[in-house]
C-alpha positions as CSV (number, residue, x, y, z in Angstrom):
1,X,5.0,-4.2,-18.1
2,X,8.7,-5.1,-17.9
3,X,9.1,-7.6,-15.0
4,X,12.7,-6.7,-14.5
5,X,11.8,-3.1,-13.5
6,X,10.9,-2.2,-9.9
7,X,8.1,0.1,-11.0
8,X,6.2,-2.9,-12.4
9,X,5.5,-4.0,-8.8
10,X,4.2,-0.7,-7.5
11,X,0.5,-0.3,-6.7
12,X,-1.6,2.1,-4.6
13,X,-3.3,0.6,-1.5
14,X,-5.8,2.6,0.5
15,X,-4.7,2.8,4.1
16,X,-7.9,1.4,5.4
17,X,-7.2,-2.0,3.7
18,X,-4.1,-2.7,5.8
19,X,-5.3,-5.2,8.4
20,X,-4.4,-4.2,11.9
21,X,-6.1,-7.2,13.5
22,X,-6.6,-10.7,12.2
23,X,-10.0,-12.2,11.3
24,X,-11.7,-14.0,14.1
25,X,-11.8,-16.9,13.9
26,X,-8.7,-17.1,11.8
27,X,-10.3,-19.3,9.0
28,X,-13.0,-16.7,8.5
29,X,-10.6,-14.5,6.5
30,X,-11.4,-14.2,2.8
31,X,-9.6,-16.3,0.2
32,X,-8.9,-15.4,-3.4
33,X,-8.4,-18.4,-5.6
34,X,-6.4,-18.0,-8.8
35,X,-6.4,-20.7,-11.5
36,X,-3.2,-20.2,-13.5
37,X,-4.3,-22.4,-16.4
38,X,-7.5,-20.5,-17.1
39,X,-6.7,-17.2,-15.6
40,X,-9.9,-17.2,-13.5
41,X,-10.1,-15.4,-10.2
42,X,-12.8,-16.0,-7.6
43,X,-13.2,-15.0,-3.9
44,X,-14.6,-17.0,-1.0
45,X,-13.5,-17.6,2.6
46,X,-10.5,-19.5,3.9
47,X,-12.3,-22.4,5.3
48,X,-13.5,-23.1,1.7
49,X,-10.1,-24.8,1.5
50,X,-11.8,-28.0,2.6
51,X,-13.7,-28.1,-0.7
52,X,-10.9,-26.7,-2.8
53,X,-8.3,-29.3,-2.2
54,X,-8.4,-33.0,-3.1
55,X,-7.9,-35.8,-0.6
56,X,-4.4,-36.5,-1.9
57,X,-3.1,-32.9,-1.8
58,X,-0.5,-32.2,0.9
59,X,0.6,-29.0,2.6
60,X,4.1,-27.8,3.4
61,X,4.1,-25.4,6.3
62,X,6.8,-23.4,8.0
63,X,7.1,-24.2,11.7
64,X,9.2,-21.2,12.7
65,X,8.2,-19.4,15.9
66,X,8.5,-15.6,16.4
67,X,10.5,-14.6,19.5
68,X,10.3,-11.3,21.4
69,X,13.2,-9.8,19.6
70,X,12.7,-6.1,20.6
71,X,14.5,-5.3,23.8
72,X,14.1,-1.8,25.3
73,X,16.9,-0.8,27.6
74,X,19.0,2.1,28.9
75,X,22.7,3.1,29.0
76,X,24.0,2.8,32.5
77,X,25.2,6.2,33.9
78,X,23.3,8.4,31.4
79,X,19.9,6.6,31.6
80,X,19.5,7.2,27.9
81,X,16.7,5.0,26.4
82,X,17.6,2.7,23.6
83,X,16.4,-0.3,21.6
84,X,18.2,-3.5,20.6
85,X,16.4,-5.6,18.0
86,X,17.9,-9.1,17.8
87,X,18.1,-10.6,14.3
88,X,20.0,-13.9,14.6
89,X,22.5,-15.6,16.9
90,X,26.0,-15.9,15.5
91,X,27.6,-17.8,18.3
92,X,27.0,-18.4,22.0
93,X,25.8,-15.0,23.4
94,X,26.8,-13.1,20.3
95,X,24.0,-11.7,18.1
96,X,23.4,-9.7,15.0
97,X,21.1,-6.8,15.9
98,X,19.7,-3.4,15.0
99,X,20.1,-0.6,17.5
100,X,18.4,2.7,18.1
101,X,19.5,5.5,18.3
102,X,22.4,4.1,16.3
103,X,24.5,7.3,16.1
104,X,24.5,7.6,19.9
105,X,25.5,3.9,20.4
106,X,29.2,3.5,19.3
107,X,31.3,0.4,19.8
108,X,31.7,-0.4,23.4
109,X,28.3,0.9,24.5
110,X,26.7,-1.2,27.2
111,X,22.9,-1.5,27.1
112,X,21.1,-2.7,30.2
113,X,17.7,-4.4,30.1
114,X,17.5,-5.5,33.7
115,X,20.1,-5.6,36.6
116,X,21.3,-9.0,35.4
117,X,20.7,-8.8,31.6
118,X,22.7,-6.6,29.4
119,X,24.8,-6.5,26.2
120,X,27.7,-4.7,24.7
121,X,28.0,-3.4,21.2
122,X,31.1,-4.8,19.5
123,X,31.1,-4.0,15.8
124,X,29.1,-2.7,12.8
125,X,28.4,-4.8,9.7
126,X,28.3,-3.4,6.1
127,X,24.5,-3.3,6.2
128,X,24.5,-1.1,9.3
129,X,23.4,-3.8,11.7
130,X,25.6,-4.4,14.8
131,X,27.2,-7.3,16.6
132,X,26.3,-7.4,20.3
133,X,27.6,-9.6,23.0
134,X,25.6,-10.9,26.0
135,X,27.3,-12.7,29.0
136,X,27.8,-16.3,27.9
137,X,26.2,-17.7,31.0
138,X,22.9,-16.0,30.2
139,X,20.1,-17.8,28.3
140,X,19.2,-15.0,25.9
141,X,16.0,-16.4,24.5
142,X,14.7,-17.1,28.0
143,X,15.4,-13.5,29.0
144,X,13.7,-12.2,25.8
145,X,10.6,-14.2,26.6
146,X,10.4,-12.3,29.9
147,X,11.6,-8.9,28.9
148,X,11.2,-8.6,25.1
149,X,8.4,-7.4,22.9
150,X,6.8,-9.0,19.9
151,X,8.3,-7.5,16.7
152,X,5.1,-6.6,14.8
153,X,5.6,-5.2,11.3
154,X,5.8,-1.4,11.1
155,X,2.4,-1.1,9.4
156,X,0.6,-2.6,12.3
157,X,0.7,0.4,14.5
158,X,0.2,0.0,18.2
159,X,0.4,2.8,20.9
160,X,1.4,0.0,23.3
161,X,1.9,-3.7,23.4
162,X,-1.4,-5.7,22.9
163,X,-1.1,-9.0,24.7
164,X,-3.4,-10.6,22.1
165,X,-0.6,-10.1,19.5
166,X,1.5,-12.7,21.3
167,X,-1.1,-15.3,20.3
168,X,-2.3,-13.8,17.0
169,X,1.2,-13.3,15.6
170,X,2.1,-17.0,15.7
171,X,0.9,-19.8,13.5
172,X,-0.6,-22.9,14.9
173,X,2.4,-24.8,13.5
174,X,5.0,-22.6,15.4
175,X,7.5,-24.7,17.4
176,X,11.1,-23.7,16.3
177,X,12.1,-20.4,17.9
178,X,14.0,-18.0,15.8
179,X,11.9,-15.7,13.6
180,X,11.6,-12.0,13.5
181,X,8.3,-12.2,11.6
182,X,5.5,-14.7,11.3
183,X,5.1,-16.8,8.1
184,X,1.8,-15.1,7.6
185,X,0.0,-17.5,5.2
186,X,0.0,-20.0,8.1
187,X,-1.9,-17.6,10.3
188,X,-5.2,-18.5,8.7
189,X,-5.2,-22.1,9.8
190,X,-7.2,-23.1,12.9
191,X,-6.6,-26.4,14.8
192,X,-10.2,-27.3,13.7
193,X,-9.5,-26.7,10.0
194,X,-6.2,-28.6,10.1
195,X,-8.0,-31.6,11.8
196,X,-10.7,-31.5,9.2
197,X,-8.2,-31.5,6.4
198,X,-6.3,-34.4,7.9
199,X,-9.5,-36.3,8.3
200,X,-10.1,-35.8,4.6
201,X,-6.7,-37.3,3.8
202,X,-4.5,-34.3,3.5
203,X,-1.1,-34.5,5.0
204,X,0.9,-31.7,6.6
205,X,4.7,-31.5,6.4
206,X,6.9,-29.1,8.3
207,X,10.0,-27.2,7.2
208,X,11.8,-24.4,8.9
209,X,12.8,-20.9,7.7
210,X,13.5,-18.3,10.3
211,X,11.9,-15.2,8.8
212,X,14.1,-12.1,9.0
213,X,13.4,-8.4,8.9
214,X,14.5,-8.3,5.3
215,X,11.1,-9.8,4.5
216,X,9.7,-6.3,4.9
217,X,12.4,-4.3,3.2
218,X,11.5,-3.0,-0.2
219,X,13.7,-3.6,-3.2
220,X,15.6,-0.4,-3.8
221,X,17.3,-1.0,-7.2
222,X,15.4,-0.1,-10.4
223,X,16.6,-3.3,-12.2
224,X,15.4,-5.9,-9.7
225,X,18.0,-8.4,-11.1
226,X,20.6,-6.3,-9.2
227,X,18.9,-6.8,-5.8
228,X,20.8,-8.7,-3.1
229,X,18.4,-10.9,-1.1
230,X,18.8,-11.1,2.7
231,X,19.8,-14.5,3.9
232,X,17.7,-16.6,6.3
233,X,18.4,-19.9,8.1
234,X,16.3,-22.9,6.8
235,X,16.1,-26.6,7.4
236,X,14.4,-29.7,6.0
237,X,14.9,-32.9,8.1
238,X,15.8,-36.1,6.4
239,X,12.4,-37.6,7.4
240,X,10.5,-34.8,5.8
241,X,12.7,-34.8,2.6
242,X,12.2,-38.5,2.3
243,X,8.4,-38.3,2.7
244,X,8.0,-35.4,0.3
245,X,10.2,-37.2,-2.3
246,X,7.7,-40.0,-2.4
247,X,5.3,-39.8,-5.3
248,X,2.1,-37.8,-4.6
249,X,-1.2,-38.3,-6.5
250,X,-2.3,-34.8,-5.6
251,X,-0.8,-31.3,-5.4
252,X,1.9,-30.1,-3.0
253,X,0.8,-26.7,-1.6
254,X,3.5,-24.5,-0.2
255,X,2.0,-22.5,2.6
256,X,3.6,-19.2,2.3
257,X,6.5,-17.7,0.4
258,X,8.9,-18.9,3.1
259,X,7.9,-22.6,2.6
260,X,8.2,-22.1,-1.1
261,X,11.7,-20.6,-0.8
262,X,12.7,-23.4,1.5
263,X,11.5,-26.1,-1.0
264,X,13.2,-24.3,-3.9
265,X,16.4,-24.0,-2.0
266,X,16.7,-27.7,-1.2
267,X,15.4,-29.0,-4.6
268,X,17.7,-30.2,-7.3
269,X,17.0,-29.8,-11.0
270,X,14.7,-32.8,-11.0
271,X,12.7,-31.4,-8.1
272,X,14.1,-33.9,-5.6
273,X,14.7,-32.6,-2.1
274,X,17.9,-32.9,-0.1
275,X,17.9,-32.5,3.7
276,X,20.0,-30.4,6.0
277,X,20.2,-26.8,7.1
278,X,21.8,-23.7,5.6
279,X,21.4,-20.0,5.0
280,X,19.5,-19.2,1.9
281,X,19.4,-16.0,-0.1
282,X,17.4,-17.3,-3.0
283,X,15.6,-14.5,-4.9
284,X,12.7,-15.6,-7.0
285,X,11.3,-13.2,-9.6
286,X,9.7,-13.6,-13.0
287,X,11.8,-15.8,-15.3
288,X,12.6,-18.2,-12.5
289,X,11.9,-21.9,-13.2
290,X,10.2,-23.5,-10.2
291,X,11.7,-26.9,-9.5
292,X,9.3,-28.0,-6.8
293,X,6.4,-25.7,-6.1
294,X,3.1,-26.4,-8.0
295,X,0.6,-24.6,-5.7
296,X,1.0,-21.7,-3.4
297,X,-1.0,-20.3,-0.5
298,X,0.1,-16.8,0.4
299,X,-1.1,-13.3,1.6
300,X,-1.2,-10.0,-0.2
301,X,2.2,-8.4,-0.1
302,X,3.7,-4.9,0.0
303,X,4.4,-3.0,-3.2
304,X,7.9,-3.4,-4.6
305,X,8.7,-6.3,-2.2
306,X,10.6,-9.4,-3.1
307,X,7.5,-11.4,-2.0
308,X,5.3,-9.7,-4.6
309,X,8.0,-10.6,-7.2
310,X,7.9,-14.2,-6.1
311,X,4.2,-14.6,-6.5
312,X,4.5,-12.8,-9.9
313,X,7.0,-15.3,-10.9
314,X,4.7,-18.1,-9.9
315,X,1.4,-16.9,-11.4
316,X,2.7,-14.4,-14.0
317,X,3.0,-10.7,-13.5
318,X,-0.1,-9.7,-15.5
319,X,-2.4,-12.2,-13.7
320,X,-1.1,-11.0,-10.3
321,X,-1.6,-7.4,-11.3
322,X,-5.2,-8.2,-12.2
323,X,-5.7,-10.1,-8.9
324,X,-4.4,-7.3,-6.8
325,X,-6.6,-4.8,-8.6
326,X,-9.6,-7.1,-7.9
327,X,-8.6,-7.5,-4.3
328,X,-8.5,-3.8,-3.8
329,X,-11.8,-3.3,-5.6
330,X,-13.4,-6.0,-3.4
331,X,-12.0,-4.4,-0.3
332,X,-10.0,-7.4,0.7
333,X,-7.6,-7.0,3.7
334,X,-3.8,-6.8,3.0
335,X,-0.5,-7.8,4.6
336,X,0.3,-9.9,7.6
337,X,-3.1,-9.9,9.3
338,X,-5.0,-9.7,6.0
339,X,-6.7,-12.1,3.7
340,X,-5.2,-15.0,1.7
341,X,-4.6,-16.0,-1.9
342,X,-4.5,-19.6,-3.2
343,X,-2.7,-20.0,-6.6
344,X,-3.3,-23.3,-8.3
């Protein structure tokens, strides 16, 4: 297989293997363990993590929190129904958003979500998203928490909102509001498992990357090197960078591709981390030299996605292809609410 070609990341997944609900409890999901050095693949359950990690291993988790980004409204006067999907705040009251039906919502269109909460469409960006403006005196995130809807991935089909998703589609580490999608590798951790790992000696460090919708967009160029990655806001505090830069006798396990991308974005050529916040559009695919990450905990990703390319870069395309084939053969569950993979 040529790892620069998009078709190398295509595979057929039976519809019934797409998880629509998470495992209960969360740490009862299945866990595939891949040893890169030997090429061995074995399958257990997630709470086996307790016996798989050493007492000096440390975890880096993404503490982003999904907000209710989907707003359903109407156009005053006509009563036409429409949707505004908030992506990121640009300045006070001004947001980048997706709108539907786009062709019927030209610049100047007002969308009303309640008598006191509305926005106006100002402009269109090159990628087709819009700039919308809310009244500056309105707390937009407070209003979305009251009126918005959890932005579940398109493959988790619901006829109506399920209140359980508000809890299920957040990690136990979620504290920094700003994500359109959950960093799904973190969904497998329960408070009890985290406590048990900490009691064993494992430390947890938090970084932030606000996951955007681009996470789910397939790469659309045949030569993946021509793909332009979406940008996402990320941060590592000075305290976290300093602690992680101290020598570690164990492994540093990036929990999720978002934690991995954050670490790689802030690492210099020696693997030392700087602190701060910025927008990152780092695109990791086979041939990339990892500066920081030496173990990765992740889910099973969509075909032809940048996330599948990242794990292929980390473990090797052939080994990942073999692992995905085995996961399908063993009827493991895929995508956001699905099972996990630990690459060592």
